Structure formats: C-alpha cells, structure tokens
C-alpha positions, 0 to 999 in steps of 0.5 A: 406069344411074348414067351414064345419070342423070348425063347426064340431070341427075337426079343431079349427082355420084357416089352414093357411100353407096348400096347397090351404090355404091363406098365412098370410099377417103379416110379424111377423108370429111367432105371430100367434098361430098354428092350432089345428087339432083335431082327424087329418085324416092321410093325415094331419100329414106330414111324417117324419123320426124323432120325440122326446122331449116328455111330459107325464101327468096322470089324476086322473082317470088314462088316460095318456096323452103324447105330443111329436114333430115331425120333430124335430130341423127342421123348419117343427117341429110340435106337436102330442098328444095321450093318453092311457086308459089302463096304457100305454099298448096301445095308441090312434091315434093322437087326437091333432096336433098342426101345425103352419103356414108355416115358423114357427116351433112348438117346445119343448112342455109341458103337465100339469095338473093344480090344477083345473084338466084341461089339459094344452099343452104348445109349443113354436114357432119360425120364422124359426129354431130360431128367437131369441125371441120365444114364449110360446103358450098354449091351455087346456081342462076341459075335459081331460077324455072325448071322444073328449075333446074340447080345448081352443082357443090358446094363446101367454103367453110370450117370450121364450121356456118353455118346462118344467112343471109349478111350483104351489107355497105354496101361489097358484101362478103358475110359468112357466119358459122359455128361449130365448137362449144364451143372458144376462137374458135369462131365464124368469119366468112368473107368474099367481095369477089367476089359468091361466086367465093372466101371467106376467113376474115376474123376470129373471135369468142370466147365467154370463158365456157365455160359459155355456149358451144354451137352459137352460131349467130350472125347479123350485122347491119350497123348505121347507123354501120357497125359490125357487131353479131353476135347469139349463141346462148348460155344465152339471147342474147349479143352482140359488135361489130366496127368493122373489118368483121369482122376483130376482134370484142369478147368475146361478152357476155350480153344483157339480152333473156331467152331460152332456149337455142334459135335466134332470127332477126334480119334488117334490114327494107326500112324500116330497122327490125330484125325479131327473132323470139324465144321469148316476151315481151322480159322473159319467160324462155319455153321452146321455145314462144310464137314472137314477133316484135319490131322495133327502130327504134334498131339493137337498143337497144330493141324494140317490138311484139310479134306472137304467131306461134305460142303452142304448145310444141315451136317451134324454129329460125325463119328468115325473109325479107322479100318486095319488097312488104314481106311477111314469111315465117318458117319454123320446126319444131314437134315435130321428133320424132316429128311432124317439122312444118314451119310457116310464118307470113306477116305484115307489119311493121304487124302486128308493130308493132301486136302483132296481125293488121292486114293482109290478108296475115296468116296464121299456123300454116301447115303446109308439111310433116308427116312421115307415120308410119314403117311 
C-alpha cells in the first residue's frame, strides 16, 4: 500500500514514525527529512489541543497560502499547509503535512515565494524538544496555483531554527536567518547566490549579554544605504548591522522600542517604507496583546501610524506579506493552547498611516482555523 501511495504522489517519502513503519537505524534521526504527506487523509492527522506559529504568503494570481504548527512546543510538533482561492473567505483541507520521524519535532515554519515565483516551505527539526543544533529543512513547488502542486524532495540547508522569511538583496543574493538559541554567535546568516540551488553560511551575529539570549527570531532588511539591519527578539527588541552583505555583524544591542519577549514582524513595502507589526504602542510595554502595525520612512529610525490589528490577549507570532495591489496580509495565532486559533488581518499602508481603517479592503480578526475539541 505504501508503494502505491508513493507512486500516486500522495506520499513523497518513506512513512517512518507511523504504526507499522520500520524504525530508523540512524541515531542522528533529526538529520533525516520529515515525510511530506500530500492531501493527507484525515486519519493521518493526529488530534491535538494546540496549534500556532503561522506563516502566510500570496501568489501573483491571488492564492493565499498558510502554514502553521500543530502540537506546538511539544516533541510531537508537526506542520500543516492550506490555501485559499477567495481571499480568505474559506480554506482548503490540509494540502501538505510535514510529519517528522518518531522522536523528531518539526517546528517553527516559514512560507515564502521567491523571485522565480516558486513557493517554499521551510521548517526546523530537532531531536526531542530542543537538541541544541536544530536544522533548517525546505521543500518548494513551482506550481503554487495548481490544483495539486508537486513538491521537491525536502533537504537540509543548515543549522538552527529559521522561522522568518528570507531577504533578497539588491545584488540578487538570498539571505536566510536562523538561530541555535542561547549560545555565543547564536544567530546564523545563510546565503544563496544561485536562486536556492545551494546555501552556505555567510556570517554570524552575537548577543553579548547572556541574559538577553533566547530564540532570537532574527529578521533582515536591506537599508537604502546598502547596509543590512537585523532586528532580533531579545528581552524586548534588539538590533545589529552589517556593512559587508552579512559576513560580519555588530554586537546585538537593545532597541529603545518597547516590546514583550515575543516575535515581531518587519518587512519592506512596495512604497519603500518599512512595516513593523508589534505588541502595543511605540512607547508602551504591552504583553502578548494589542497587535499593532506601524510604518517607517527612514529605515527604522522612527515610526509613525499605529493600526490596531487585534486588541485581545493571547496574540503571538505575526507573519505578513504584501500583494501586488498593495494589500497587506498578516497571520498570527491566538490562545494557541487550548483554542488553537489561527487569525488573519487584511489592511493597507494607508490604514496604518491613518491609525484606523480608511480603505475598503480592511478586514480584521478573520479566523483561518480553530481547533475542534479533542475527545
């Protein structure tokens, strides 16, 4: 039966870790890529009472893609991928499931459309809850608008947990950031100069103060002067700068912007402004609540606007994308345990600058998914 599923494209690799499957003999099991289940049957999807850490993308033709983890912060963590062809009014069944072998956690996903319009899905793998090394894995499809996209064989790109979207520099290089958490030079910057065929470690960044170290969750933007600015999750927000395309970085220092110990989102918009999604106002130390959007016209030196995306508690892990028509989509999770709610906000740069909805595209607190009760 397994060979028949592989031949039909329903399964793209061996189903280790399932009942009846042969156990792996390699002791370094986290180096083995997870199984990709294409259009999995419902009985293949384990029940859980928690999910979160979403990523979102949009194709040029308008299909929205989301990825998020199930059984998050658990050794049973796995990932699911779905899409919407009606701007988030409804969503497909699970079209791709990333299920690691038994004893390995698939965690902290990222979804991204590259300059060649291929859709990439990245995730991290760890032996057990945290193995101190982790690993970035990826698969992609060059058919992101197809009814049944085909996916590449997953491969390992480097150490660490990636989580956030790559940055494409003006010279065409792709930069991926990752972290191996709470060690010297924990932040890794991987580069591809051949459109994703190969990746190599370009540089590292260090958080000198051990008390500020954590998952890091770094994000890079290329400033207009050619320098690279990386924001980092520390006890609040941190920053580091590279003047040599990511080879060397200044020590990570804390930013004046107030923020809880939680993920944020920063990205350059088509207008040239930077978008920042964070918790609370610019001078407010909020908890994991009050998810707000701001823009900067001077590469992050100052911020303006302040659109409230969701004022409720239990909000975490925003990720966003801007469509070619300027519409901005941000996905995030709410009450990941036990409700497991995946949310989305749709808005424009004009809304952010005005600090209120001024466009007819604006839709807030949209539910993508919510866990049913686990019996």
